[in-house]
C-alpha positions in Angstrom: 0.7 -10.8 -20.9 -0.3 -8.2 -23.6 1.2 -4.9 -24.4 -1.8 -3.2 -22.8 -1.3 -4.9 -19.4 1.1 -3.6 -16.7 0.6 -6.4 -14.2 -0.4 -10.0 -14.9 -0.9 -12.4 -12.0 -1.6 -16.1 -12.7 -2.8 -18.5 -10.0 -0.7 -17.2 -7.1 -1.0 -18.6 -3.6 0.6 -17.7 -0.2 0.5 -19.6 3.1 1.7 -18.7 6.5 2.1 -21.5 9.1 -0.7 -23.5 7.5 -3.0 -20.5 7.0 -3.9 -19.7 3.4 -3.7 -16.0 2.9 -4.1 -16.0 -0.9 -5.3 -18.9 -3.0 -5.5 -19.3 -6.8 -5.6 -15.6 -7.5 -5.3 -14.4 -11.1 -5.9 -10.9 -12.4 -4.8 -8.5 -15.1 -4.2 -4.7 -14.6 -4.7 -2.7 -17.8 -2.3 0.1 -18.6 -3.7 3.4 -17.5 -6.3 1.9 -15.3 -7.4 2.8 -11.8 -7.6 -0.7 -10.5 -9.2 -1.4 -7.1 -8.1 -4.4 -5.1 -11.0 -4.5 -2.8 -12.1 -6.5 0.2 -12.5 -6.4 4.0 -9.6 -6.1 6.4 -7.7 -9.3 6.3 -9.0 -10.5 2.9 -5.5 -10.9 1.3 -5.0 -7.5 -0.3 -1.8 -6.6 1.5 -0.3 -10.0 1.0 -1.1 -9.7 -2.8 0.6 -6.3 -3.0 3.7 -7.6 -1.2 4.0 -10.4 -3.7 3.7 -7.9 -6.6 6.5 -5.9 -5.0 8.6 -9.1 -4.4 8.7 -8.4 -0.7 7.0 -11.8 -0.2 7.5 -14.7 -2.7 4.4 -16.6 -3.9 4.4 -20.3 -3.0 2.7 -21.0 -6.3 1.9 -19.1 -9.5 3.6 -16.3 -11.4 3.6 -12.5 -11.5 4.7 -10.4 -14.4 5.4 -6.6 -14.3 6.0 -4.6 -17.4 6.2 -7.8 -19.5 8.7 -9.8 -17.5 8.7 -12.0 -14.3 11.2 -9.9 -12.4 9.7 -8.7 -9.2 8.8 -5.2 -8.0 12.2 -4.5 -6.5 13.8 -5.0 -10.0 11.4 -2.4 -11.3 11.5 -0.1 -8.3 12.5 3.0 -10.4 9.2 2.6 -12.4 7.0 1.9 -9.3 5.7 4.2 -6.5 4.7 2.1 -3.5 2.7 3.4 -0.6 2.5 0.7 2.1 -0.2 0.6 4.7 2.3 0.9 7.5 4.1 4.2 7.7 7.8 4.1 6.9 8.8 7.7 7.6 12.0 8.7 9.4 10.4 10.5 12.3 13.5 12.6 13.4 14.2 13.9 9.9 12.9 17.2 8.6 10.1 16.6 6.1 11.7 18.2 3.0 15.1 16.6 3.7 13.5 13.2 4.0 11.6 13.7 0.7 14.7 14.7 -1.1 16.5 11.6 0.4 13.7 9.4 -0.9 13.8 10.9 -4.3 17.6 10.3 -4.5 17.0 6.7 -3.5 14.9 6.4 -6.7 17.6 7.9 -8.9 16.4 11.5 -8.9 19.1 14.2 -8.6 19.2 16.2 -5.4 18.3 19.5 -7.2 15.4 17.9 -9.0 14.2 16.1 -5.9 14.1 19.4 -4.0 12.0 21.0 -6.8 9.6 18.1 -6.9 9.3 18.0 -3.1 8.5 21.7 -2.9 6.0 21.3 -5.7 4.1 18.5 -4.0 4.3 20.1 -0.5 2.6 23.2 -2.0 0.0 21.0 -3.8 -0.9 19.2 -0.6 -0.9 22.3 1.5 2.2 21.3 3.5 4.7 23.9 2.4 5.1 25.4 5.9 5.8 22.0 7.3 8.8 21.3 5.1 11.4 22.5 7.7 9.7 20.6 10.6 10.4 17.1 11.8 8.2 14.3 10.7 7.3 13.5 14.3 5.7 16.9 14.7 3.1 16.2 12.0 -0.4 14.8 12.6 -1.3 11.3 11.4 -3.1 12.7 8.4 -0.2 15.0 7.5 2.2 12.1 7.7 0.0 10.1 5.3 0.2 12.9 2.8 4.0 13.2 3.2 4.3 9.4 2.6 2.1 9.8 -0.5 4.4 12.5 -1.8 7.4 10.2 -1.2 5.8 7.7 -3.7 5.4 10.4 -6.4 8.8 12.2 -6.6 10.3 10.0 -9.3 7.2 10.1 -11.4 6.4 6.4 -11.5 4.6 4.6 -14.3 2.8 2.3 -11.8 1.5 3.4 -8.4 0.6 0.8 -5.8 -1.3 2.3 -2.9 -2.3 0.2 0.1 -5.2 1.9 2.0 -4.0 5.4 0.9 -6.9 7.2 2.6 -6.1 5.9 6.1 -6.0 8.8 8.6 -7.3 11.4 6.2 -10.3 13.7 6.8 -12.9 13.9 4.1 -11.4 17.0 2.5 -7.9 15.5 2.1 -9.5 12.2 1.0 -11.0 14.2 -1.9 -7.7 15.9 -2.7 -6.1 12.4 -3.0 -8.9 11.1 -5.1 -8.6 14.0 -7.5 -4.8 13.4 -7.8 -5.3 9.7 -8.5 -7.8 10.4 -11.2 -5.5 13.1 -12.7 -2.5 10.7 -12.7 -4.5 8.0 -14.4 -5.6 10.4 -17.1 -2.0 11.4 -17.6 -1.1 7.8 -18.4 -0.1 6.3 -15.0 -1.5 3.0 -13.8 -2.8 2.9 -10.3 -3.5 -0.1 -8.1 -5.0 0.7 -4.8 -6.3 -1.6 -2.1 -9.2 -0.5 0.2 -12.0 -1.9 2.2 -14.0 1.3 1.5 -16.3 0.3 -1.3 -17.9 3.7 -1.7 -14.4 5.3 -2.3 -13.5 2.7 -4.9 -16.8 3.1 -6.7 -16.1 6.8 -7.2 -12.6 6.5 -8.8 -12.0 2.9 -10.1 -12.6 1.8 -13.7 -11.6 -1.8 -12.9 -12.1 -3.8 -9.6 -11.1 -7.1 -8.2 -13.0 -8.1 -5.0 -11.3 -10.7 -2.8 -12.5 -12.5 0.3 -10.8 -15.1 2.4 -7.9 -14.9 0.0 -9.9 -15.8 -3.1 -11.2 -13.7 -5.9 -15.0 -13.4 -6.0 -15.4 -10.8 -8.7 -13.2 -9.1 -11.3 -13.7 -6.8 -14.3 -14.5 -3.3 -15.4 -16.8 -1.5 -13.0 -19.6 -1.0 -15.5 -19.3 -4.7 -16.5 -19.4 -5.9 -12.9 -22.5 -3.9 -12.2 -24.2 -5.2 -15.3 -23.3 -8.8 -14.7 -24.5 -8.6 -11.1 -27.9 -7.7 -12.4 -31.2 -7.7 -10.6 -33.5 -4.8 -9.8 -32.3 -2.4 -7.0 -33.9 0.6 -5.5 -32.8 3.2 -3.0 -35.2 4.5 -0.3 -34.6 7.3 2.2 -37.0 8.0 5.0 -37.4 11.1 7.2 -37.6 9.0 10.4 -35.6 5.9 11.2 -38.4 4.3 13.4 -41.0 4.8 10.7 -38.5 3.6 8.1 -37.8 0.4 10.0 -41.6 -0.3 10.3 -42.1 0.5 6.6 -39.3 -1.9 5.6 -41.1 -4.8 7.4 -44.1 -4.2 5.3 -42.2 -4.9 2.0 -40.1 -7.9 3.2 -42.1 -10.2 1.0 -41.0 -8.2 -2.1 -37.3 -7.9 -1.2 -34.5 -10.4 -1.8 -31.8 -8.5 0.1 -31.9 -5.3 2.1 -29.0 -3.2 3.2 -31.0 -1.1 5.8 -29.9 1.5 8.3 -33.3 2.7 9.2 -33.2 6.0 7.5 -31.7 4.8 4.2 -32.0 1.4 2.5 -30.7 -0.2 -0.7 -33.0 -3.0 -1.7 -32.5 -5.8 -4.2 -36.0 -6.9 -5.3 -37.1 -10.5 -5.8 -37.3 -11.6 -9.4 -40.4 -10.3 -11.1 -41.1 -7.6 -8.6 -41.9 -4.1 -10.0 -40.4 -1.2 -8.1 -43.8 0.4 -8.2 -45.2 -2.4 -6.1 -42.6 -1.6 -3.4 -43.4 2.1 -3.5 -47.1 1.5 -3.1 -46.6 -0.8 -0.1 -44.2 1.8 1.5 -46.7 4.6 1.0 -49.5 2.6 2.7 -47.4 2.5 5.9 -47.6 6.3 6.3 -43.8 6.7 6.5 -42.6 9.9 4.9 -40.3 9.1 2.0 -37.6 11.6 1.0 -36.2 9.5 -1.9 -37.2 6.5 -4.0 -35.4 5.6 -7.2 -34.2 2.7 -9.2 -30.4 2.4 -9.0 -27.4 0.3 -10.1 -26.3 -2.0 -7.3 -23.5 -0.4 -5.2 -20.1 -2.1 -4.9 -20.9 -2.5 -1.2 -24.1 -4.4 -2.0 -22.3 -6.5 -4.6 -19.6 -7.3 -2.2 -22.0 -8.5 0.5 -23.9 -10.5 -2.0 -20.9 -12.2 -3.5 -18.6 -12.6 -0.4 -20.9 -12.4 2.6 -20.7 -10.2 5.6 -18.2 -12.6 7.4 -15.7 -12.6 4.6 -12.7 -11.3 6.6 -9.9 -13.6 7.5 -7.0 -13.5 10.0 -4.5 -12.7 7.3 -3.1 -9.6 8.9 -2.2 -11.4 12.1 -0.6 -14.2 10.1 1.5 -11.8 8.0 2.7 -10.1 11.2 3.7 -13.4 12.7 5.5 -14.6 9.6 
C-alpha cells in the first residue's frame, strides 16, 4: 500500500453457505478519489463494503485502511459509512438523533448541534429538525442518514446506494456534495448499479459481477482500453427507429436499443458514415447522430453480460 492509497484490498473472498459472494477481489482506492464500486444488484458490492468496514470478515485475503490492516471499526472516527439499509431511530427527533450520532463519533454536543443545523439547512431540512424521524418521507430519511455520516468530517466516505429513494433534484444535490467533498480532500467510495450516475461523478471505477472484478481503473483509461467505434442515434419515432436499426444490423457488433435512442458499437472496420447513409435510406427521421465514447452501461454489458447479477443479497440476509 502506498501513501497515495486510502484502501488496499488484496485477493479477498467471502462465502455464505457454499455460495461465493466475492472471489479473488483486489483493488486500490487512491486518496481523494471518487471511486465507484459498480455492478448489478447482488453482484457483491455490499459484501465488499461490509468487509472493508470489518462488519464481515473475509475468508481469504487482506484489507488495509490508512496503511494498516485494522478494520473499519478501528478507524471509525475517520470514516463516514452510509449503509444501504436505513439505521435511523424512528421515534427520535431528527436533530436530537443527529447530535447523538455526532457524539458517538467523538464530536462535542455543542459542535454536533452546530454541524447538524448546518447540514439540515444545506439539504433543505431545517424545518424538520424538531420532528420525529418516522414523520419523514423515504427520501428525507435518506438525506438525514447521509447527514449522519458527515457530522464528524470523515476522511473516507463509504456510501452504499446513496441515491436510493431520492428524486432527481435531490440526487443532483447529493452528487454536487460528493464532488465538492472530493475536491476538498475527502476520499469517497460509493456503490451503485446506476451506471449513468457513476459516469457523471467518478474518476475511478471498479465493475464487479458474480462476485468477481471484470474491470478496474481510471474512468478515462477504462473507456480508452474498452476501445471500438461507438455512435449514438436518436430517432423521432420508435417504430421507424426500430425498422431503421434492422437495416444496419450487418454493420453493428452490439446495439443497446430502446427504439427511440440507440448506442451502437460498430464492427471492426466500419465507418460511422456507412451507418448514417444506411439509416437515411430507410426514411427514418434522425434527431441525433454522433460518434461517442462508450458509456459505462455499454461497457458493463459488454464485459459482464446482462445476466451478471447473483443471489448475494439473499445469501447475506440468511447468514
